[in-house]
C-alpha positions in Angstrom: 56.7 -32.4 4.5 55.4 -29.2 6.1 57.9 -27.2 4.0 56.6 -28.8 0.8 53.0 -28.1 1.8 53.8 -24.4 2.4 55.5 -24.1 -1.0 52.5 -25.7 -2.7 50.2 -23.2 -1.0 52.4 -20.3 -1.9 52.5 -21.4 -5.6 48.7 -21.8 -5.7 48.2 -18.3 -4.1 50.6 -16.8 -6.7 48.7 -18.5 -9.5 45.4 -17.2 -8.1 46.7 -13.6 -7.8 48.2 -13.6 -11.3 45.0 -15.1 -12.8 42.8 -12.5 -11.0 45.0 -9.7 -12.2 45.2 -10.8 -15.8 41.5 -11.7 -16.2 40.3 -8.9 -13.9 42.1 -6.3 -16.0 40.9 -8.0 -19.2 37.4 -8.0 -17.9 37.6 -4.3 -17.0 39.1 -3.5 -20.4 36.3 -5.4 -22.1 33.7 -3.4 -20.3 35.5 -0.2 -21.1 35.5 -1.2 -24.8 31.8 -2.0 -24.6 31.3 1.4 -23.0 33.0 3.2 -25.9 31.0 1.3 -28.5 27.7 2.1 -26.7 28.7 5.7 -25.9 28.4 5.2 -22.2 29.7 7.8 -19.8 32.9 7.0 -17.9 31.3 7.8 -14.6 29.1 4.7 -14.8 32.0 2.4 -13.9 33.3 3.6 -10.6 35.4 0.7 -9.4 37.0 -1.9 -11.8 37.1 -4.4 -8.9 33.4 -4.2 -8.1 31.4 -4.2 -11.3 28.1 -4.5 -9.5 28.5 -0.9 -8.3 27.4 0.0 -11.9 23.6 0.3 -11.5 23.3 1.3 -15.2 25.7 -0.7 -17.2 24.6 -0.4 -20.8 23.5 2.8 -22.4 22.4 3.1 -26.0 21.6 6.7 -27.0 19.6 7.1 -30.2 17.6 10.2 -29.3 19.8 13.2 -28.3 16.8 15.4 -28.0 16.0 14.0 -24.5 16.8 16.5 -21.8 16.4 17.1 -18.1 17.1 14.5 -15.5 16.1 11.0 -14.6 15.3 10.1 -10.9 15.7 6.4 -9.9 16.2 4.4 -6.8 17.7 1.0 -7.7 17.7 -1.4 -4.8 19.4 -4.7 -4.1 17.1 -6.9 -1.9 19.9 -9.4 -1.2 22.1 -6.7 0.3 19.2 -4.7 1.6 20.4 -1.4 0.3 19.2 1.1 -2.2 20.4 4.3 -3.9 18.9 7.7 -4.6 20.1 8.4 -8.2 19.9 11.5 -10.3 21.4 11.2 -13.7 21.4 12.8 -17.1 19.8 11.0 -20.0 23.3 10.1 -21.3 23.9 8.0 -18.2 26.1 10.5 -16.2 25.2 10.0 -12.6 25.4 13.5 -11.0 24.0 12.6 -7.6 24.1 9.3 -5.6 23.2 8.5 -2.0 23.2 5.1 -0.5 20.4 4.1 1.9 20.5 1.2 4.3 17.3 -0.6 3.2 15.1 -1.1 0.2 13.6 2.1 -1.3 11.1 2.9 -4.0 9.8 5.7 -6.2 12.3 8.5 -5.8 10.4 11.5 -7.2 10.2 15.3 -7.4 7.0 17.1 -6.3 6.2 20.7 -7.3 3.8 22.5 -5.0 3.2 26.3 -4.6 6.4 27.2 -6.4 8.4 24.9 -4.1 10.3 21.8 -5.0 10.2 18.7 -2.8 11.5 15.2 -3.2 10.3 11.9 -1.7 11.0 8.2 -1.6 9.3 5.2 0.0 11.2 3.2 2.6 10.7 -0.5 3.3 11.1 -0.6 7.0 12.2 -4.0 8.4 10.8 -3.1 11.9 7.3 -2.5 10.5 4.8 -5.4 10.4 5.0 -7.5 7.2 2.4 -10.1 6.3 4.1 -13.4 6.3 4.3 -15.1 2.9 3.0 -12.0 1.0 4.6 -9.5 -1.3 3.6 -6.5 0.7 6.3 -3.9 1.3 5.6 -2.0 4.5 7.2 1.2 5.7 6.9 4.9 5.5 7.3 8.0 3.2 10.4 10.2 3.5 9.8 13.8 2.5 12.8 15.9 1.4 13.3 19.5 0.6 14.8 20.9 -2.6 18.4 20.1 -1.4 17.4 16.5 -0.4 17.4 17.3 3.3 14.9 15.2 5.2 11.8 17.2 6.3 9.6 14.6 7.8 8.4 11.0 7.7 4.8 10.1 7.1 3.3 7.0 8.8 0.0 5.1 9.1 -2.1 6.6 11.9 -4.6 4.8 14.1 -8.2 5.6 13.2 -11.5 3.7 13.7 -10.9 0.1 12.8 -7.2 0.7 12.1 -5.3 -0.2 15.4 -1.5 -0.2 15.3 -0.7 -3.0 17.7 1.9 -4.8 15.6 4.0 -1.9 14.2 1.7 -1.7 11.2 2.6 1.0 8.7 2.1 2.2 5.2 1.8 0.2 2.0 4.7 1.8 0.1 3.4 1.8 -3.5 2.2 5.4 -3.8 0.9 8.5 -2.1 -0.5 12.0 -2.9 0.9 15.2 -1.4 -1.3 18.3 -1.5 0.7 20.4 0.9 3.5 20.0 3.4 0.9 18.9 5.9 -1.8 17.3 3.7 -1.5 13.8 2.3 -3.4 10.8 1.0 -1.6 7.6 2.0 -2.2 3.9 1.4 -2.0 0.9 3.7 -2.9 -2.8 3.7 -4.5 -3.9 6.9 -5.3 -7.4 8.1 -8.8 -8.1 9.3 -11.5 -10.7 9.2 -13.9 -10.5 6.2 -17.4 -10.2 7.6 -19.4 -9.2 4.5 -18.4 -11.7 1.7 -21.5 -12.2 -0.5 -23.3 -15.5 0.1 -22.9 -16.5 -3.6 -19.1 -16.9 -2.9 -18.1 -20.0 -1.0 -16.2 -18.7 2.1 -15.4 -19.3 5.8 -16.6 -16.9 8.4 -13.0 -16.8 9.8 -11.2 -15.9 6.7 -8.6 -13.0 6.8 -8.0 -10.5 4.1 -5.5 -7.6 3.6 -7.9 -4.8 3.1 -6.8 -1.6 1.4 -7.0 1.5 3.5 -6.7 5.1 2.2 -6.2 7.8 4.8 -6.4 11.6 4.3 -4.0 13.1 6.8 -4.0 16.9 7.6 -1.7 18.3 10.2 -0.8 14.8 11.4 -4.4 13.8 12.0 -6.7 11.5 10.0 -9.7 13.5 8.7 -11.1 10.9 6.3 -10.6 7.1 5.8 -11.7 4.6 3.1 -11.6 0.8 3.6 -12.0 -1.6 0.7 -13.9 -4.2 2.9 -16.8 -1.8 3.1 -17.6 -2.7 -0.5 -18.6 -6.4 -1.0 -18.2 -6.0 -4.8 -14.4 -6.3 -4.4 -14.9 -9.9 -3.2 -16.9 -10.7 -6.3 -14.2 -9.1 -8.5 -11.6 -11.3 -6.8 -13.5 -14.6 -6.4 -11.9 -16.3 -9.4 -8.4 -15.8 -7.8 -9.1 -16.4 -4.1 -10.2 -19.4 -2.1 -12.1 -17.8 0.7 -12.5 -21.1 2.5 -8.8 -21.0 3.2 -8.2 -19.7 6.7 -4.5 -20.5 6.8 -3.4 -17.4 4.9 -4.1 -13.6 4.7 -5.7 -13.1 1.3 -4.1 -10.4 -0.9 -7.4 -10.0 -2.7 -6.7 -6.5 -4.3 -3.0 -5.5 -4.0 -3.1 -1.7 -4.4 -0.3 -0.1 -6.4 -1.3 3.4 -7.6 -3.2 6.4 -6.4 -4.0 9.6 -8.1 -6.6 12.4 -8.2 -9.0 12.7 -11.2 -8.6 16.1 -12.9 -12.3 16.6 -13.8 -13.8 16.2 -10.3 -10.9 15.8 -7.8 -12.0 12.3 -6.7 -9.6 9.5 -6.0 -8.6 6.9 -8.5 -7.0 3.7 -7.1 -5.4 0.8 -9.0 -5.7 -2.8 -7.9 -3.3 -5.3 -9.4 -4.9 -8.6 -8.3 -8.2 -7.9 -10.0 -6.8 -6.0 -13.0 -9.0 -3.1 -12.1 -8.9 0.7 -11.5 -11.7 2.4 -9.5 -12.8 5.9 -8.9 -13.8 6.7 -5.3 -15.8 9.7 -4.1 -13.5 11.7 -1.7 -16.5 12.6 0.5 -18.8 9.6 0.6 -16.3 6.9 -0.1 -18.6 5.2 -2.6 -17.2 3.7 -5.8 -18.2 5.9 -8.8 -16.9 3.5 -11.5 -14.8 0.5 -12.1 -12.5 0.1 -15.1 -11.2 -3.4 -16.1 -11.7 -6.7 -14.4 -14.8 -8.9 -14.4 -17.2 -6.2 -13.3 -16.0 -3.3 -15.4 -18.3 -0.3 -16.2 -16.2 0.3 -19.3 -15.9 -2.2 -22.2 -12.5 -3.8 -22.4 -12.9 -6.8 -24.6 -10.5 -9.0 -26.5 -7.1 -7.3 -27.0 -8.2 -4.3 -25.1 -8.1 -6.1 -21.7 -5.3 -5.1 -19.4 -3.8 -7.4 -16.8 -1.9 -6.8 -13.5 -1.4 -3.1 -14.3 0.9 -0.6 -12.7 1.4 3.2 -12.7 -2.1 4.4 -13.7 -2.4 8.2 -13.9 -4.1 11.0 -15.9 -2.4 13.5 -18.1 -3.8 16.4 -20.2 -7.3 16.2 -18.9 -9.0 12.8 -19.2 -6.1 11.1 -21.0 -4.8 8.1 -19.2 -1.4 6.3 -19.2 -1.0 2.8 -17.8 1.8 0.3 -17.7 -0.1 -2.9 -18.7 2.1 -5.7 -17.4 0.2 -8.5 -19.2 -0.4 -12.0 -18.0 2.0 -15.0 -18.2 -0.7 -17.1 -19.8 -3.3 -14.9 -21.3 -0.9 -12.3 -22.9 2.7 -12.7 -21.9 3.6 -9.3 -23.3 3.9 -6.0 -21.5 2.7 -2.8 -23.1 1.8 0.9 -22.7 -1.9 1.9 -22.8 -2.7 5.5 -23.8 -6.5 6.0 -23.3 -9.2 8.6 -23.3 -12.5 8.1 -21.6 -15.9 9.6 -21.5 -17.0 9.1 -17.8 -20.6 10.1 -18.4 -21.2 7.4 -21.0 -18.7 5.0 -19.5 -17.0 4.6 -22.8 -13.3 4.4 -23.9 -13.3 7.0 -26.7 -9.6 6.5 -27.7 -7.5 3.4 -27.2 -3.8 3.1 -28.1 -1.6 0.2 -27.2 2.1 0.0 -27.7 3.8 -3.3 -27.1 7.2 -3.1 -25.4 9.7 -5.0 -27.6 11.4 -6.5 -24.5 10.8 -9.4 -22.2 7.5 -9.7 -20.4 7.5 -8.0 -17.1 5.2 -9.5 -14.5 5.8 -6.9 -11.7 6.4 -3.2 -11.2 7.0 -0.7 -14.1 6.1 2.9 -14.9 5.4 5.1 -17.9 5.3 8.9 -18.5 4.8 10.9 -21.7 6.4 14.1 -22.9 6.8 15.7 -26.4 5.3 12.6 -28.1 7.6 10.2 -26.4 7.1 7.6 -23.6 9.7 7.1 -20.9 9.3 3.6 -19.6 10.7 1.7 -16.6 10.8 -2.1 -16.9 10.7 -2.9 -13.3 11.9 -6.5 -12.8 13.2 -6.7 -16.4 15.7 -4.0 -15.7 15.4 -1.4 -18.5 14.7 2.2 -19.0 13.3 2.9 -22.5 12.3 5.9 -24.6 9.6 5.1 -27.2 8.3 7.2 -30.0 4.5 7.2 -29.3 3.7 7.5 -33.1 6.0 4.8 -34.5 6.5 2.7 -31.3 10.2 2.6 -32.1 12.6 2.4 -29.2 14.7 5.6 -29.3 16.6 5.3 -26.1 17.7 2.6 -23.7 19.5 2.0 -20.5 19.8 -1.6 -19.3 20.2 -1.7 -15.5 22.3 -4.2 -13.5 20.3 -7.4 -13.0 20.9 -7.4 -9.2 19.2 -4.0 -8.8 15.5 -3.3 -9.3 13.7 0.0 -9.8 10.0 0.1 -9.2 9.5 3.4 -11.0 11.6 6.1 -12.6 10.7 9.8 -12.9 11.8 12.4 -15.4 12.2 16.1 -14.3 13.0 19.3 -16.1 15.3 20.8 -13.5 16.8 20.3 -10.1 16.7 23.9 -8.8 18.1 24.0 -5.3 20.5 21.1 -5.9 22.9 22.7 -8.4 24.8 24.7 -5.7 25.0 21.6 -3.4 26.3 19.5 -6.3 28.8 22.1 -7.4 30.2 22.3 -3.8 31.0 18.6 -4.0 
């Protein structure tokens, strides 16, 4: 009886091995065939027995004029790992480094004739607000050869006390020199100044947004969103401030930049679909764009929802990844705007719908030579779009198990060439 049982097990094992070999090889051949049809570089598939290793698995190149390099950091939350990726527009991965943890926003920074790189690290040791989407960690600053120079963390200052391993909100930061930064944080505190017109408890907690200016590892200036009660009014339709069982994510910061005309700060808040300009000296809000208390008119189809990656280019021109809303407008798009800050008017409005699935979270856009380069965030695409015709001219579909918050395009990687050649 035992002998017959062993023979049956051996037969089943042989069948499994032969099936895996036949269909595994066929599956690999099918993918290679698809590669050839789509003009995908051979380097994308690195292991036929582990297809998920292919972060970028479908490339459709229609615009060969694209040049330079694309920086990305696809991460896999289930496996808690991420990769620093530098690739050519045709999909050839020329640099790859695995990181043990989730990482975001791998980018190049040009300052004073020097090249730096950075990425944001979601640190499991840092305090994370239970039940909320916040990613908490630190900034990793690298030199031109991708050697780590330093880490930037949240610092204790005034109301900000680091008693629970609190650290940075890892959506964005600004680097002005090797020792001068603007950083973001979300910090839990009791809301003490909610306007009386909003029903609320005196013991309600919110995750306030903190901006710190750090020079030589010291805080020289700090802004806190709870100092301005108008943010409670902007968020009142989305929050129940009588609920004391949760920490209210009433703003959800996701982008930070410096306005080119006056060097003040501009901050993007997803939860209230609003971007605000903040005076870098007084901390007062100069204007609000979007949301229910906007200083600029955004009516009808011009309204933006749950936006990401707000930044200026060429003066007062603005680019924004307008994620849309699952009910009000389930379509993501690019907004290309120009504003007159004195009159509080939008003088030029251009919207380009992205002909792909609605993306409710993440995403980025940049513009060069009349073309948009777009990262689809949760929807796993990298697109090139002609800004005049809105036609998709370039596409990479990323593996569904990896997510990229942003991508960044760079002209060159001076300092890295010799290192890569040595490999």
